C-alpha positions in Angstrom: 122.8 71.3 121.6 121.1 69.6 118.7 118.7 67.8 121.1 117.8 71.1 122.7 117.1 72.6 119.3 114.9 69.7 118.4 113.0 70.1 121.7 112.4 73.8 121.1 111.3 73.1 117.5 108.8 70.6 118.7 107.3 73.1 121.2 106.9 75.8 118.5 103.4 76.8 117.7 102.6 79.1 114.7 100.8 82.3 115.5 97.0 82.1 115.3 95.3 84.1 112.6 94.1 86.9 114.9 97.5 87.5 116.4 99.2 87.4 113.1 96.7 89.9 111.7 97.3 92.2 114.7 101.1 92.2 114.1 100.6 92.9 110.3 98.2 95.7 111.0 100.6 97.2 113.6 103.5 97.0 111.2 101.5 98.9 108.6 100.6 101.5 111.1 104.2 102.3 112.3 106.1 101.9 109.0 107.8 105.0 107.9 107.4 106.7 111.3 111.1 106.4 111.9 110.3 105.6 115.6 112.8 102.7 115.6 116.5 102.8 115.5 118.2 101.4 112.4 119.9 98.0 112.9 123.6 98.6 113.5 124.6 96.4 110.6 122.6 98.4 108.1 124.5 100.0 105.2 124.1 103.4 106.9 126.4 102.3 109.7 128.7 100.1 107.7 132.4 101.2 107.4 133.7 102.0 104.0 135.4 98.6 103.7 132.1 96.8 104.2 130.2 99.2 102.0 132.5 98.7 99.1 132.6 94.9 99.6 128.8 94.8 99.3 128.6 97.1 96.3 127.6 100.4 98.1 129.5 103.6 97.7 131.8 104.9 100.5 130.2 107.3 103.1 132.1 110.2 101.5 130.0 109.8 98.3 126.7 109.6 100.1 124.4 112.7 100.2 123.7 113.9 103.7 
């Protein structure tokens, strides 16, 4: 597996400036539109045990 990772790493090419700028502009355009689903491990979906472990209040104490 290590050899495969090395091979993949050697083939990696960074984004060119034009493509990187396009992605940054697109992210600025769609931020805050709430078009995308929250990642399931976000604190909103975390069970109370995980929330408390990471310093967040339980769901019952969150405003709806």
